[in-house]
N, C-alpha and C positions, 0 to 999 in steps of 0.2 A: 417237448414232450415225447415220448416214444411214439413212433408211428405203428399204427394198427395195421395187420395184415388181414386180407379177405378171409383167411382161414381163423380169424379170432372169435368168429361167432358161428353157432352158438359156444359158448365156453364148455370146455370138458369138465365133468364133475370130480375134478382131483383138487387138492388144496395143498398149500405150503402151511407150514407152523403158523400160530398167531404171530403177527407182528414182523413177519418174515418176507424179503424180497430175495429171490434168486435170479442171478445174471449167469446164464450159461453160455459159453461161446463155443462156436464150431472150430473145425480144423482150420488151422493158421497155414500150416506148410510153408514157412520161410516167409511170409508176408509181414514182417516188422512193422511195415508202414500202415497196414490195415489194423494191426493189433494195438499199435499205439493210438491210432483214432479211436477204436473202440474202447479203450482204456479211458480215455479223456472223455468220450460221451456217457461212460456208466458214471464217471465221477461228478459230470455236469448234471447228470439225473439224479443222483442222490443229494446234490445241492439244492436241486429244484424241489425234490419230493423226498425229504428226510425219512427214514424208517428206523424202527428200533434196532432191527438185525438185517444186514445186507450179507449176502452169501454170493461170492464170486467162484465159479465152477469153470475150467477149461476144459475141454473134451480129448484132448489128445492130438496126435499128429501134428507137433509144432515144427518138426524139420523136414527136410527134403522138397524137391520140387521148385519152390520159390528160392530167391536170392539170398535171403537175411537169417538163415536158422540160427547162426551164433547170437544176432541180436535178438531174435524171438526169445531165446532162452534167458539172456541178459534180463529181458524186460519181465518175463514171468517169474524169475527167481527173485527180483524185486518185489514185485507183487505178492508173491506168496509169503514174504518177510514182513512187508508193510500193511498188506491188507488181510492177511490169513487167507488168501486164496487158496481154493483147492485145484490142484492140477492132476488130471488123470493120465493115465499111460496110454498111448496108443501103439499101433504095431509098428510104426516108423521108428518110435523112441526105442521099441524094443531090438529093432534091428542094428539101430546106432549103438545101443549099450552091449549087445552081442559081439558087435564088431571090435569095441575096446579089449576083449578078452580072445577073440577069434578071428584071425585075419582071413580064414575061409569064408566068412559070411559076406566079404565085399562082393562076390559075384552076384548073388542074389539081391543084395542092398543097391547094386549100381542099377539094377532094372528098376527101381522104385524111387530114382531120384537123389541117390548119394552123392553124385558128383557135384551137386549144388551145395549141399551141405558141407562137403570136404573143402569146396573152393571158398565158403564163407569163414572158414577156421585158417584160410590161407595154404591150404593144402592142395595141390593141383596134381591130376595125373599127368605122367611123362607120356608125351605123343608118340615116341618111339616104342613104348611096350616093353621097354627093357628093364623097368622096374617089377619087382616082386610084390605080391599081396603084402608079404611080411614087411618089407622096406616101406610101402605106404602105411601099413598099419603102425609102424613104428614112428614115423612123422607125425602121424595124426594123433597119436597117443602124447606125444611130446606137446603138440599145439592145444590140446583138448585141456581148459581149464578144470582143476580141481573143484572150483565151485559148481562148474556144470555136471561133473561127475556126482556131487552129492545132491544136485537138482534131481537127476535120475533116480536117485535112490529114494527121493521124497514123494515120486509119482504113485498114485492110489489107482487099483483095478476098477473101483467104482464107489459111488457114495450114494447113500440114501438122505432124503431131506422131505419129511411130509409124506404126501403120496406119489414122490416122484424118484426114480431111479436113475442115475446119471452114470452112463457107462461109454467107452469108445465107439465099439462096433455094435453091441447088441447083447442078447443073452439067447441060450439054447432054450426054447419052449419046453415047458414040462419038467425042467431040471431045477431044484431048489437053488437059491443064489449061493448057498455054503458049498454047492457040490458043482458049480460052474467051473470050467477049466479056463486057464488065462488064454488058450489059443482061442476058444469062443468069444470072449469078453473082447478081444483084440482085433480078431479077423472074420467073425461070422458074419455072413451076408443072406443068401436067400431062404436059409431056414428060419431065420429070424424074420427079415423083411416081409416074406410071404404070409406069416403067421397071423391069423385073426384072433388068437387067444388073449385073453386077458391076464396080464402077468402078475397081476395083485398090484404093481405099481405102474405107474405111466412112466414109460422108459424114454430118455430124453439121450439122444445118441447122435454119432457123426459117422465117419468112415466110408459112406456110401454117398458120393456127390449128387446132389439133385438141383434143380433149376432154381427152387424158391423152395423156403422149409415147409416140410411136409408134416401136417398136423394129422395124426389118425387116432382112433379111438383108445388104441394102445401104446403108442409110441409117437415121439415128435423127433425128426431127422433135421438138423441145423447144419448139414455139411453142403455148404452152396459152393464149393470148389473155389475158396478163395484165391487160390495160387495163380488160376487163369481167368476166373470171372471178375476179380477184383471186388467181389462181395463176401465179406466176412460177417457171418450172422450171429446175433446176440439175441435169445430170447429172454423176455424178463416173465418170471412167475411169481405171482402173489395172490394171496387168498386162493380164489378159483379161477383168476384171469390168465390169459397168454397174451402176451404183447411182444413186438419185436423192436429193438432200438433202431 
């Protein structure tokens, strides 16, 4: 059975649709081992506790920093097809996709863990620094599977289900959802994190690592820094309950 967190009580007065259970998973960052374990635990939980409708949502930042970005995308692409999983776009996927079209993106991407992603596809930086960004870009494009490019095209900016809104980083307070910018959805931090405002939906997000899941009256942060902490968080939402797998 799912482990309950100290933050589970009292329950927040938000609800999923009837007979629906949501599994939302935080930032993976190349930890295919943790992702595989989490998927197995989701399957086991569904076997033990069947439900009419199960929704799997992955909150983005699948690549960079950890060692197995390529395998993470393989796992998620399979889950998307077999389980109708919903995969959201994170800021790291945005950088990866931009690099596929623009070699100049390499410099800012390297600062956020691109080297580990490149290596997972068999593309290593030359230590002598003689290779141009363009040449590295060409090698990566040749190594990057078409199936992974299609996976990137399938990523959603956000999704609503019941009283919950799922997004990678957060939303800009006081701005309607249909007027949010992609930059805010993928990159926002303090303006959203520090806001006590009721956003109309309970926001479930990642992007900003925390030591343990952070459950507040207007948002739930489930990015527990898996790539370095070894903890990949999955929150289970059903009716008005909040549990952690």
